[in-house]
N, C-alpha and C positions, 0 to 999 in steps of 0.2 A: 504494500500500500504506500502511495506517495505521500510524503509529509506535506501538509498544508497548514497555512497560518491565517491569521486575520487579514482581511482585505488590506493590502498595502496602503491604499489611500487613507484608510482610517488610521493606520499606524502613523502616517506622516502628519495627520492632523493632531494626533495625540502627542507626538514627540515633544514639541515645544512646551506643552502644558505639563507633561509629566515631570519635566526637569524643574518645574517651578513649585512643586508641591511641598517639599520637605525643608525643614529648617536646618541651617548649617551649624547651629549651636543649640544647646538646650536652653530654652527661654523660660521666662517666668510662667508659673502655672496659670495665671489669669489672662495670658495672651491666647486669643482664640486661634483655632487651626487656620481660619481664613487670613488672619493677620500674619501667620507664619508663611502662608502661600505668597502673600504680597511681599514680605521681606525677602524671601528666597528668590522671588521673581526679579526684584531689583538687583540683588547680588549677582545672579547668574547673567542677566543681561549686561550689567556693568562689566563683568569679567570678559564677556564675549566682545563687547565693543572695544574695551581697552586692549585686548590682544587680537584684534581683528587681522592685523597684518601677519601675525604669526600663524593664525589659523588658515589664512589664504595660502600661505606658503606650505604649510604642513597641516592638513585637515585633521590628522590624528591627534593634534594638540587639543582638540575639543574633547577627546576622550579623557585626557588628563584633567580638564576642568570638571567634567562630569564626575570623575572619580573623587576629586577633592570636595566638591560642593554637594553632590547628591547621594552617591551610592552608600555612604555609611549610614544613611537615614532612611533607606528603602528596604523593606523587608522581603527580599527575594525568597528566603526560605519559607516564610509563611505562604507566599504566593504559590511557590512550588508545591507545598503540601496540599493546598486546596485544589490546585490544578490536577494533581495526580489522584486525589481522593483516596479510595481504598488501596490503590496501587502503591501509595506512599507507605502505608502500614505493612504491606507485603514485601517492600523493597529492602535490600540489604543496606547497611550504612554506606557502603561504597557506591551503590547505585544511587542513593539519595544525594550524595555529595557530587557525583558526576552529573546528575540531572540538574541540580541547582546551578552548578558552574556553567553548563551549556545553555540552560534556559536564560540565565542572567546575561550571558554574553550575547545571545540572540537579541534580547530586548534592548540592551544597551547600544549595540551596534545599529540597530534599526532606528531607535529614537535619536541617537546622536547624529546620524547621517541626515535624518529628516529635519533636525533642529536647525541646521544651517540654512535650510530653505524657508522655514516657517517661523523663525524666531521673531520677525517683525510684525506678525499678525497681532491685532488688538485683542486682548483678553477682557471679557466682561465678567465681573464677579457678582453673582446674584446675592441678594440679601441673605445674610447668615443670621438665623433666628435662634441661636443657641442650641443648634441641633447636635449637641454632643452630650451623651449620657453614658455613664458607666465606662468612661475611658474610651469611647468611640465617637466618631464624628463623620459628617459628610460635607464636603465643600463642593458647591455647585458653581460652575463657570460656563461661559459660552464663548465661542469664537466665530466671527463672521468671516468665512472664507470666500473670497471672490469666486464666482462661478458655481459655488456649492450652496451657499446660504449659511444660516445660523446653525451651528452644531453644538448641542449641549454636552458638556463633559462633567462627570461627577466623580470625585475622589473619595474613596472610602479609607478612613484613617483610624488608627488606634493609638492609644498612649502607652508606650512601653516604658520600661524603667529608664531608658535613655532618651525619651521624648516621643513626639508624634511621628508615626511612620505610616506609609501608604501600603495597603495590602490588596487593593483592587481599584480599577478604573472602569467606568461605564461610558461608552460613547453612543449617543443617541439611544440610550436605554439598554445597550448591549454590553454585558459585563465581560471584561477582558478574561477574567479567571474562568467564567462559565464557558466562553467560546473556546479557549485552549483546552479546557477539560474535556469537552466533547470531541475535539479533533484528536487529541493525544490518547484519549480513552479508546477510540476506535483502533488506533495503531497498536496499542498495548494488547488489546484483546486478540488481535490477529497475529501479531509478530513478537510480542513481549516487550518489556521495558528496555532491555539492552538494545533492541533494534531501534527504538525511539531515540535513545541517547546517541546512537551511532548516526542517525539521520540529522539530529541537531548539530552534532560535531562537524559533520560534513558541510552542512549549510553555513556554519560559522567559518569554516575554513575557506569556503568559496567567497564569502563576503570579505574576509581578510585579504584574500588574494586579489579581489576585484578592486 
């Protein structure tokens, strides 16, 4: 079975917003998740504009910025666990580690590449009405993409011991986790989790070479 992923157009729309979600520092408990989104947005865009010349000469430098500003605060393991569902429970420690590494790499490469194209899109933050209970929150935004229209983006976040982290994103009501869970679940049922990991690794290799 051929590995498939979410519509690339949706991933390109998601990319610039995903990188704006998480705070680069642990902030005061009374700061809302939406305020953290705005803060991180400013810091990420500032870094990109400041180092624009470097990025144009070496696009891979953007990966470094993402590593420094975003990744420590994005819970790829929780996303991986929810994407795999019961297959996570049945997987060995090595299989879990390999999947998290490859899944993380796939998402980061896709988002970072698309970020260069869509970083200047205007983000609209919808009113945040204190929708955070029991350490969880949803931050709702919209992006008006020329030729496509307004696309709603919702970030599901939870408050870990180290601060707010993202564990799912919905685009036009479609959950990233649910979408990948369906796709990868079919592959695992047919060919097993090792085959899925191999396909992800191959896809990442091709993206790196390209």
